[in-house]
ROLUM-623327 format. One record per residue (C-alpha): chain; x, y, z. Coordinates in steps of 0.25 Angstrom, whole numbers. Layout:
// ROLUM-623327
@chain:A&x:X&y:Y&z:Z $
...
// end
This chain:
// ROLUM-623327
@chain:A&x:1&y:-222&z:81 $
@chain:A&x:6&y:-223&z:95 $
@chain:A&x:20&y:-223&z:90 $
@chain:A&x:18&y:-210&z:82 $
@chain:A&x:12&y:-204&z:94 $
@chain:A&x:24&y:-207&z:102 $
@chain:A&x:33&y:-202&z:92 $
@chain:A&x:25&y:-189&z:91 $
@chain:A&x:26&y:-188&z:106 $
@chain:A&x:41&y:-190&z:106 $
@chain:A&x:42&y:-179&z:95 $
@chain:A&x:34&y:-168&z:102 $
@chain:A&x:31&y:-172&z:116 $
@chain:A&x:20&y:-180&z:121 $
@chain:A&x:12&y:-168&z:126 $
@chain:A&x:11&y:-163&z:112 $
@chain:A&x:5&y:-176&z:105 $
@chain:A&x:-10&y:-176&z:108 $
@chain:A&x:-18&y:-188&z:105 $
@chain:A&x:-32&y:-193&z:108 $
@chain:A&x:-26&y:-204&z:117 $
@chain:A&x:-23&y:-194&z:128 $
@chain:A&x:-35&y:-191&z:138 $
@chain:A&x:-42&y:-178&z:137 $
@chain:A&x:-34&y:-174&z:124 $
@chain:A&x:-43&y:-166&z:115 $
@chain:A&x:-37&y:-164&z:101 $
@chain:A&x:-49&y:-157&z:95 $
@chain:A&x:-42&y:-144&z:94 $
@chain:A&x:-32&y:-151&z:84 $
@chain:A&x:-43&y:-160&z:78 $
@chain:A&x:-54&y:-151&z:74 $
@chain:A&x:-53&y:-140&z:64 $
@chain:A&x:-56&y:-126&z:67 $
@chain:A&x:-70&y:-126&z:60 $
@chain:A&x:-74&y:-139&z:67 $
@chain:A&x:-76&y:-146&z:53 $
@chain:A&x:-66&y:-157&z:56 $
@chain:A&x:-63&y:-165&z:68 $
@chain:A&x:-51&y:-175&z:66 $
@chain:A&x:-44&y:-184&z:76 $
@chain:A&x:-29&y:-184&z:77 $
@chain:A&x:-19&y:-195&z:80 $
@chain:A&x:-12&y:-184&z:88 $
@chain:A&x:-9&y:-169&z:89 $
@chain:A&x:5&y:-166&z:89 $
@chain:A&x:11&y:-153&z:94 $
@chain:A&x:26&y:-151&z:91 $
@chain:A&x:33&y:-140&z:97 $
@chain:A&x:44&y:-137&z:86 $
@chain:A&x:47&y:-141&z:72 $
@chain:A&x:56&y:-153&z:75 $
@chain:A&x:44&y:-159&z:82 $
@chain:A&x:35&y:-156&z:70 $
@chain:A&x:45&y:-163&z:62 $
@chain:A&x:46&y:-175&z:71 $
@chain:A&x:31&y:-176&z:71 $
@chain:A&x:30&y:-176&z:56 $
@chain:A&x:41&y:-187&z:55 $
@chain:A&x:34&y:-196&z:65 $
@chain:A&x:20&y:-194&z:58 $
@chain:A&x:27&y:-196&z:44 $
@chain:A&x:33&y:-209&z:49 $
@chain:A&x:20&y:-214&z:54 $
@chain:A&x:12&y:-209&z:42 $
@chain:A&x:3&y:-201&z:50 $
@chain:A&x:-3&y:-188&z:45 $
@chain:A&x:0&y:-175&z:51 $
@chain:A&x:-10&y:-163&z:52 $
@chain:A&x:-2&y:-150&z:55 $
@chain:A&x:-10&y:-140&z:63 $
@chain:A&x:-9&y:-126&z:67 $
@chain:A&x:-20&y:-118&z:74 $
@chain:A&x:-31&y:-127&z:68 $
@chain:A&x:-39&y:-115&z:63 $
@chain:A&x:-39&y:-120&z:48 $
@chain:A&x:-53&y:-120&z:41 $
@chain:A&x:-51&y:-131&z:31 $
@chain:A&x:-48&y:-143&z:40 $
@chain:A&x:-34&y:-144&z:37 $
@chain:A&x:-27&y:-146&z:51 $
@chain:A&x:-35&y:-156&z:58 $
@chain:A&x:-33&y:-171&z:58 $
@chain:A&x:-43&y:-180&z:51 $
@chain:A&x:-52&y:-190&z:59 $
@chain:A&x:-42&y:-202&z:58 $
@chain:A&x:-35&y:-200&z:71 $
@chain:A&x:-22&y:-203&z:63 $
@chain:A&x:-16&y:-189&z:60 $
@chain:A&x:-7&y:-181&z:69 $
@chain:A&x:-10&y:-166&z:71 $
@chain:A&x:3&y:-158&z:71 $
@chain:A&x:0&y:-145&z:79 $
@chain:A&x:10&y:-134&z:78 $
@chain:A&x:4&y:-126&z:89 $
@chain:A&x:16&y:-127&z:98 $
@chain:A&x:25&y:-122&z:87 $
@chain:A&x:21&y:-107&z:89 $
@chain:A&x:35&y:-100&z:91 $
@chain:A&x:39&y:-87&z:84 $
@chain:A&x:53&y:-91&z:80 $
@chain:A&x:58&y:-78&z:75 $
@chain:A&x:54&y:-64&z:70 $
@chain:A&x:64&y:-58&z:60 $
@chain:A&x:61&y:-43&z:60 $
@chain:A&x:70&y:-39&z:49 $
@chain:A&x:65&y:-51&z:40 $
@chain:A&x:50&y:-48&z:44 $
@chain:A&x:48&y:-63&z:48 $
@chain:A&x:43&y:-71&z:59 $
@chain:A&x:46&y:-86&z:60 $
@chain:A&x:35&y:-93&z:68 $
@chain:A&x:31&y:-108&z:71 $
@chain:A&x:19&y:-114&z:64 $
@chain:A&x:11&y:-114&z:77 $
@chain:A&x:11&y:-99&z:79 $
@chain:A&x:-3&y:-93&z:81 $
@chain:A&x:-5&y:-83&z:70 $
@chain:A&x:-9&y:-72&z:80 $
@chain:A&x:3&y:-74&z:88 $
@chain:A&x:11&y:-73&z:76 $
@chain:A&x:5&y:-60&z:73 $
@chain:A&x:6&y:-55&z:87 $
@chain:A&x:21&y:-59&z:87 $
@chain:A&x:24&y:-51&z:75 $
@chain:A&x:17&y:-39&z:80 $
@chain:A&x:25&y:-39&z:93 $
@chain:A&x:37&y:-39&z:84 $
@chain:A&x:32&y:-27&z:76 $
@chain:A&x:27&y:-35&z:64 $
@chain:A&x:15&y:-39&z:57 $
@chain:A&x:12&y:-54&z:53 $
@chain:A&x:0&y:-52&z:44 $
@chain:A&x:-7&y:-65&z:43 $
@chain:A&x:-21&y:-64&z:50 $
@chain:A&x:-33&y:-73&z:50 $
@chain:A&x:-45&y:-76&z:59 $
@chain:A&x:-38&y:-88&z:66 $
@chain:A&x:-25&y:-80&z:69 $
@chain:A&x:-27&y:-83&z:84 $
@chain:A&x:-26&y:-98&z:82 $
@chain:A&x:-20&y:-101&z:69 $
@chain:A&x:-5&y:-104&z:67 $
@chain:A&x:5&y:-99&z:57 $
@chain:A&x:8&y:-113&z:53 $
@chain:A&x:-7&y:-116&z:49 $
@chain:A&x:-8&y:-102&z:42 $
@chain:A&x:4&y:-106&z:34 $
@chain:A&x:-1&y:-120&z:31 $
@chain:A&x:-14&y:-114&z:26 $
@chain:A&x:-8&y:-101&z:20 $
@chain:A&x:-18&y:-93&z:28 $
@chain:A&x:-23&y:-80&z:23 $
@chain:A&x:-31&y:-71&z:32 $
@chain:A&x:-34&y:-56&z:32 $
@chain:A&x:-21&y:-50&z:28 $
@chain:A&x:-18&y:-58&z:15 $
@chain:A&x:-21&y:-46&z:6 $
@chain:A&x:-8&y:-39&z:11 $
@chain:A&x:1&y:-50&z:17 $
@chain:A&x:-4&y:-63&z:10 $
@chain:A&x:-7&y:-77&z:15 $
@chain:A&x:2&y:-84&z:25 $
@chain:A&x:10&y:-89&z:14 $
@chain:A&x:14&y:-75&z:10 $
@chain:A&x:19&y:-72&z:25 $
@chain:A&x:28&y:-84&z:26 $
@chain:A&x:43&y:-84&z:22 $
@chain:A&x:47&y:-98&z:28 $
@chain:A&x:43&y:-111&z:34 $
@chain:A&x:47&y:-122&z:43 $
@chain:A&x:40&y:-135&z:39 $
@chain:A&x:41&y:-149&z:43 $
@chain:A&x:39&y:-158&z:31 $
@chain:A&x:30&y:-170&z:30 $
@chain:A&x:43&y:-179&z:32 $
@chain:A&x:46&y:-171&z:45 $
@chain:A&x:58&y:-163&z:40 $
@chain:A&x:59&y:-148&z:43 $
@chain:A&x:60&y:-138&z:32 $
@chain:A&x:67&y:-125&z:38 $
@chain:A&x:61&y:-115&z:29 $
@chain:A&x:59&y:-103&z:39 $
@chain:A&x:66&y:-93&z:30 $
@chain:A&x:62&y:-78&z:31 $
@chain:A&x:67&y:-76&z:17 $
@chain:A&x:58&y:-69&z:7 $
@chain:A&x:66&y:-73&z:-5 $
@chain:A&x:71&y:-88&z:-6 $
@chain:A&x:71&y:-93&z:-20 $
@chain:A&x:77&y:-107&z:-18 $
@chain:A&x:67&y:-116&z:-23 $
@chain:A&x:52&y:-120&z:-20 $
@chain:A&x:44&y:-112&z:-10 $
@chain:A&x:42&y:-123&z:1 $
@chain:A&x:36&y:-113&z:10 $
@chain:A&x:24&y:-110&z:1 $
@chain:A&x:23&y:-125&z:-1 $
@chain:A&x:20&y:-127&z:14 $
@chain:A&x:12&y:-115&z:16 $
@chain:A&x:-3&y:-118&z:13 $
@chain:A&x:0&y:-133&z:12 $
@chain:A&x:-9&y:-135&z:25 $
@chain:A&x:1&y:-145&z:32 $
@chain:A&x:0&y:-154&z:20 $
@chain:A&x:15&y:-153&z:17 $
@chain:A&x:22&y:-151&z:30 $
@chain:A&x:21&y:-144&z:43 $
@chain:A&x:24&y:-129&z:44 $
@chain:A&x:32&y:-127&z:57 $
@chain:A&x:36&y:-112&z:56 $
@chain:A&x:36&y:-101&z:47 $
@chain:A&x:43&y:-88&z:44 $
@chain:A&x:33&y:-77&z:42 $
@chain:A&x:33&y:-63&z:36 $
@chain:A&x:31&y:-51&z:45 $
@chain:A&x:27&y:-37&z:41 $
@chain:A&x:28&y:-23&z:48 $
@chain:A&x:16&y:-19&z:57 $
@chain:A&x:7&y:-9&z:50 $
@chain:A&x:7&y:5&z:55 $
@chain:A&x:-8&y:4&z:55 $
@chain:A&x:-19&y:-6&z:51 $
@chain:A&x:-33&y:-1&z:48 $
@chain:A&x:-46&y:-9&z:46 $
@chain:A&x:-58&y:-5&z:38 $
@chain:A&x:-72&y:-12&z:36 $
@chain:A&x:-80&y:-8&z:24 $
@chain:A&x:-93&y:-12&z:19 $
@chain:A&x:-93&y:-15&z:4 $
@chain:A&x:-106&y:-17&z:-5 $
@chain:A&x:-100&y:-30&z:-13 $
@chain:A&x:-89&y:-39&z:-15 $
@chain:A&x:-85&y:-31&z:-27 $
@chain:A&x:-84&y:-19&z:-19 $
@chain:A&x:-75&y:-26&z:-9 $
@chain:A&x:-66&y:-30&z:-20 $
@chain:A&x:-66&y:-16&z:-25 $
@chain:A&x:-63&y:-11&z:-11 $
@chain:A&x:-51&y:-21&z:-10 $
@chain:A&x:-45&y:-14&z:-23 $
@chain:A&x:-47&y:0&z:-17 $
@chain:A&x:-40&y:-5&z:-4 $
@chain:A&x:-28&y:-11&z:-12 $
@chain:A&x:-27&y:3&z:-19 $
@chain:A&x:-28&y:11&z:-6 $
@chain:A&x:-21&y:3&z:4 $
@chain:A&x:-11&y:-5&z:-4 $
@chain:A&x:-3&y:-15&z:5 $
@chain:A&x:-10&y:-9&z:17 $
@chain:A&x:-22&y:-17&z:13 $
@chain:A&x:-20&y:-29&z:23 $
@chain:A&x:-35&y:-34&z:24 $
@chain:A&x:-47&y:-35&z:15 $
@chain:A&x:-58&y:-44&z:20 $
@chain:A&x:-72&y:-45&z:15 $
@chain:A&x:-84&y:-49&z:23 $
@chain:A&x:-98&y:-53&z:18 $
@chain:A&x:-111&y:-47&z:25 $
@chain:A&x:-115&y:-61&z:29 $
@chain:A&x:-102&y:-65&z:35 $
@chain:A&x:-102&y:-52&z:43 $
@chain:A&x:-116&y:-54&z:47 $
@chain:A&x:-112&y:-67&z:54 $
@chain:A&x:-101&y:-59&z:62 $
@chain:A&x:-112&y:-49&z:66 $
@chain:A&x:-122&y:-60&z:70 $
@chain:A&x:-112&y:-69&z:78 $
@chain:A&x:-102&y:-58&z:84 $
@chain:A&x:-111&y:-46&z:86 $
@chain:A&x:-100&y:-40&z:95 $
@chain:A&x:-91&y:-38&z:82 $
@chain:A&x:-100&y:-27&z:76 $
@chain:A&x:-98&y:-30&z:62 $
@chain:A&x:-98&y:-16&z:54 $
@chain:A&x:-106&y:-14&z:41 $
@chain:A&x:-109&y:-28&z:38 $
@chain:A&x:-125&y:-27&z:37 $
@chain:A&x:-124&y:-16&z:27 $
@chain:A&x:-115&y:-22&z:16 $
@chain:A&x:-113&y:-35&z:9 $
@chain:A&x:-98&y:-35&z:12 $
@chain:A&x:-88&y:-29&z:22 $
@chain:A&x:-73&y:-27&z:20 $
@chain:A&x:-62&y:-27&z:30 $
@chain:A&x:-50&y:-20&z:26 $
@chain:A&x:-36&y:-18&z:33 $
@chain:A&x:-26&y:-7&z:30 $
@chain:A&x:-12&y:-9&z:36 $
@chain:A&x:-3&y:3&z:35 $
@chain:A&x:12&y:5&z:36 $
@chain:A&x:11&y:20&z:38 $
@chain:A&x:0&y:24&z:49 $
@chain:A&x:-14&y:23&z:53 $
@chain:A&x:-18&y:36&z:47 $
@chain:A&x:-12&y:32&z:34 $
@chain:A&x:-20&y:19&z:34 $
@chain:A&x:-33&y:26&z:38 $
@chain:A&x:-31&y:36&z:27 $
@chain:A&x:-29&y:24&z:17 $
@chain:A&x:-42&y:17&z:22 $
@chain:A&x:-50&y:30&z:21 $
@chain:A&x:-46&y:32&z:7 $
@chain:A&x:-49&y:18&z:3 $
@chain:A&x:-63&y:18&z:10 $
@chain:A&x:-66&y:32&z:3 $
@chain:A&x:-63&y:26&z:-10 $
@chain:A&x:-71&y:13&z:-8 $
@chain:A&x:-83&y:21&z:-3 $
@chain:A&x:-82&y:30&z:-15 $
@chain:A&x:-82&y:18&z:-24 $
@chain:A&x:-93&y:11&z:-17 $
@chain:A&x:-85&y:-1&z:-13 $
@chain:A&x:-87&y:2&z:2 $
@chain:A&x:-100&y:7&z:8 $
@chain:A&x:-95&y:9&z:22 $
@chain:A&x:-82&y:7&z:30 $
@chain:A&x:-76&y:8&z:44 $
@chain:A&x:-61&y:9&z:47 $
@chain:A&x:-57&y:3&z:61 $
@chain:A&x:-53&y:14&z:70 $
@chain:A&x:-45&y:6&z:79 $
@chain:A&x:-37&y:-8&z:79 $
@chain:A&x:-48&y:-13&z:88 $
@chain:A&x:-59&y:-10&z:77 $
@chain:A&x:-50&y:-16&z:67 $
@chain:A&x:-49&y:-29&z:75 $
@chain:A&x:-64&y:-29&z:76 $
@chain:A&x:-66&y:-28&z:61 $
@chain:A&x:-57&y:-39&z:59 $
@chain:A&x:-63&y:-47&z:70 $
@chain:A&x:-76&y:-46&z:62 $
@chain:A&x:-70&y:-51&z:50 $
@chain:A&x:-63&y:-63&z:57 $
@chain:A&x:-76&y:-66&z:64 $
@chain:A&x:-84&y:-70&z:52 $
@chain:A&x:-79&y:-85&z:52 $
@chain:A&x:-83&y:-86&z:67 $
@chain:A&x:-96&y:-80&z:64 $
@chain:A&x:-99&y:-89&z:53 $
@chain:A&x:-95&y:-101&z:62 $
@chain:A&x:-106&y:-95&z:72 $
@chain:A&x:-116&y:-96&z:61 $
@chain:A&x:-113&y:-110&z:58 $
@chain:A&x:-105&y:-120&z:50 $
@chain:A&x:-102&y:-115&z:36 $
@chain:A&x:-94&y:-118&z:23 $
@chain:A&x:-81&y:-110&z:22 $
@chain:A&x:-74&y:-106&z:10 $
@chain:A&x:-60&y:-100&z:9 $
@chain:A&x:-59&y:-95&z:-5 $
@chain:A&x:-51&y:-86&z:-13 $
@chain:A&x:-55&y:-79&z:-26 $
@chain:A&x:-48&y:-68&z:-34 $
@chain:A&x:-53&y:-55&z:-27 $
@chain:A&x:-59&y:-49&z:-40 $
@chain:A&x:-68&y:-61&z:-42 $
@chain:A&x:-73&y:-62&z:-27 $
@chain:A&x:-86&y:-54&z:-29 $
@chain:A&x:-90&y:-62&z:-41 $
@chain:A&x:-86&y:-75&z:-34 $
@chain:A&x:-95&y:-72&z:-22 $
@chain:A&x:-107&y:-67&z:-30 $
@chain:A&x:-107&y:-80&z:-38 $
@chain:A&x:-104&y:-89&z:-27 $
@chain:A&x:-114&y:-82&z:-17 $
@chain:A&x:-125&y:-84&z:-27 $
@chain:A&x:-121&y:-98&z:-30 $
@chain:A&x:-121&y:-103&z:-16 $
@chain:A&x:-134&y:-95&z:-12 $
@chain:A&x:-141&y:-101&z:-24 $
@chain:A&x:-136&y:-116&z:-21 $
@chain:A&x:-138&y:-115&z:-6 $
@chain:A&x:-149&y:-105&z:-3 $
@chain:A&x:-147&y:-98&z:10 $
@chain:A&x:-132&y:-100&z:11 $
@chain:A&x:-125&y:-89&z:18 $
@chain:A&x:-111&y:-84&z:13 $
@chain:A&x:-101&y:-79&z:23 $
@chain:A&x:-91&y:-72&z:13 $
@chain:A&x:-79&y:-65&z:19 $
@chain:A&x:-64&y:-65&z:18 $
@chain:A&x:-51&y:-59&z:12 $
@chain:A&x:-56&y:-52&z:0 $
@chain:A&x:-42&y:-45&z:-1 $
@chain:A&x:-36&y:-58&z:-5 $
@chain:A&x:-48&y:-65&z:-12 $
@chain:A&x:-51&y:-74&z:0 $
@chain:A&x:-65&y:-76&z:4 $
@chain:A&x:-71&y:-85&z:15 $
@chain:A&x:-83&y:-88&z:7 $
@chain:A&x:-91&y:-96&z:18 $
@chain:A&x:-105&y:-102&z:17 $
@chain:A&x:-115&y:-102&z:28 $
@chain:A&x:-127&y:-111&z:29 $
@chain:A&x:-141&y:-104&z:27 $
@chain:A&x:-146&y:-97&z:39 $
@chain:A&x:-156&y:-108&z:42 $
@chain:A&x:-147&y:-119&z:39 $
@chain:A&x:-139&y:-129&z:47 $
@chain:A&x:-124&y:-125&z:46 $
@chain:A&x:-119&y:-138&z:49 $
@chain:A&x:-128&y:-145&z:39 $
@chain:A&x:-125&y:-134&z:29 $
@chain:A&x:-110&y:-137&z:30 $
@chain:A&x:-111&y:-152&z:29 $
@chain:A&x:-121&y:-152&z:17 $
@chain:A&x:-117&y:-140&z:9 $
@chain:A&x:-102&y:-138&z:11 $
@chain:A&x:-98&y:-146&z:-1 $
@chain:A&x:-108&y:-140&z:-10 $
@chain:A&x:-104&y:-126&z:-5 $
@chain:A&x:-89&y:-128&z:-7 $
@chain:A&x:-91&y:-133&z:-21 $
@chain:A&x:-99&y:-121&z:-25 $
@chain:A&x:-90&y:-111&z:-18 $
@chain:A&x:-77&y:-118&z:-23 $
@chain:A&x:-82&y:-119&z:-37 $
@chain:A&x:-85&y:-104&z:-37 $
@chain:A&x:-71&y:-102&z:-32 $
@chain:A&x:-65&y:-110&z:-43 $
@chain:A&x:-73&y:-102&z:-53 $
@chain:A&x:-67&y:-89&z:-48 $
@chain:A&x:-53&y:-95&z:-48 $
@chain:A&x:-52&y:-95&z:-33 $
@chain:A&x:-47&y:-104&z:-22 $
@chain:A&x:-55&y:-113&z:-13 $
@chain:A&x:-45&y:-110&z:-1 $
@chain:A&x:-39&y:-96&z:1 $
@chain:A&x:-33&y:-97&z:15 $
@chain:A&x:-39&y:-108&z:23 $
@chain:A&x:-32&y:-120&z:15 $
@chain:A&x:-38&y:-132&z:10 $
@chain:A&x:-37&y:-142&z:22 $
@chain:A&x:-46&y:-154&z:21 $
@chain:A&x:-59&y:-146&z:18 $
@chain:A&x:-54&y:-142&z:4 $
@chain:A&x:-45&y:-153&z:0 $
@chain:A&x:-55&y:-161&z:-8 $
@chain:A&x:-59&y:-148&z:-15 $
@chain:A&x:-45&y:-144&z:-19 $
@chain:A&x:-44&y:-153&z:-31 $
@chain:A&x:-57&y:-147&z:-37 $
@chain:A&x:-52&y:-132&z:-36 $
@chain:A&x:-36&y:-133&z:-37 $
@chain:A&x:-28&y:-134&z:-49 $
@chain:A&x:-25&y:-149&z:-52 $
@chain:A&x:-10&y:-146&z:-55 $
@chain:A&x:-9&y:-138&z:-42 $
@chain:A&x:-15&y:-150&z:-34 $
@chain:A&x:-5&y:-160&z:-41 $
@chain:A&x:6&y:-151&z:-37 $
@chain:A&x:1&y:-150&z:-23 $
@chain:A&x:0&y:-165&z:-22 $
@chain:A&x:14&y:-167&z:-27 $
@chain:A&x:19&y:-158&z:-16 $
@chain:A&x:11&y:-165&z:-6 $
@chain:A&x:17&y:-178&z:-11 $
@chain:A&x:31&y:-173&z:-11 $
@chain:A&x:31&y:-167&z:3 $
@chain:A&x:21&y:-176&z:10 $
@chain:A&x:21&y:-190&z:3 $
@chain:A&x:16&y:-197&z:15 $
@chain:A&x:4&y:-187&z:15 $
@chain:A&x:4&y:-185&z:30 $
@chain:A&x:4&y:-170&z:31 $
@chain:A&x:-11&y:-165&z:33 $
@chain:A&x:-17&y:-175&z:23 $
@chain:A&x:-30&y:-172&z:17 $
@chain:A&x:-28&y:-157&z:17 $
@chain:A&x:-26&y:-149&z:4 $
@chain:A&x:-23&y:-161&z:-4 $
@chain:A&x:-32&y:-174&z:-3 $
// end
């Protein structure tokens, strides 16, 4: 392996090849996943500074038959971007490749390198007078390359779609170390297979995304946020329908949060002052982005909430009076995963169900879990506007969270995933498959689809060096 390490140092510079052989070198930031579920050991962490260096690294690893684990901000939730424990895999970190290469104001596009932090990308777009709408809790540390690799969703999907829908072109280093120059800003290009969509969502198993051309949108004239108490999930779905009717394309966010999920935020982050949570089983967070004016947006919101109150689908509501209040409401929503971590280790599920079937799914699955595992606590929240729930399971209040995770995860996952299948949903909505769900996929994915995926993997990565053990076993 010394020969490979020397080749990698020649390719990217010795300072950017980190190994355990160097004194006082701590690789834990690259070797441990965000949830601290997996601790691997890398042969080396390599940090190329440009696409040519990425290609050189991939060619060197391919020649040595060494596996590559592409990594962005390492904020994933399915153990998809850290090495295994063998000490034989190379972590390919894109963190140095963080340049904004171009903003085309007439074409409404921005071309960025894969290591760009999502929040920096948002801020750069805003300074240029545009909106880049991808938004999620990890935006201060996740990278656009990782977002594309997992086809991340977030809070704006109801209006703008997943990361896939925001991308027009890619630059990719293949598993053989060749470079596909696909950074087109074209919205129409009907010249064959859509390679862009092949790599998006592939979780680094087919190649390395090094840059992307992303869509921009005009900044809204006004953005208003409301927080509403709803008496049931059926009422939340009814409110979503009313919001579509009253707000149209202005509806950019629609989040649902269960009472127990909000109680954890209230318990662990008292300073956030969670509104209405203790008087209702669910709360909904809505966002209205208006191209006309704040007065127009507020009038729309008022008509929506009046109709919702009259129909009984909302029992109480508050509308943020300032941008600061709006940010605080969103901060409460984004603090649920952190509050759940404070409560203890838990079993996470990132599932999607047709919106119309979510109330029935939750009623059935809630009852099933509580019957099978007395005292279990359900942390249910997520993006109701696009049918994506974070349907998480917490240990009983008097139980040991770590022991619960270790002894009950397989059983809980089977109960939940079987229910998802009965309701024609997906066991991964926006987090990806990674290694956590790879063994589950054959039980819940169409066999023909899996066969096609395997054929694509074999064609593009016949050595199987790209992020092995992720997505496909």
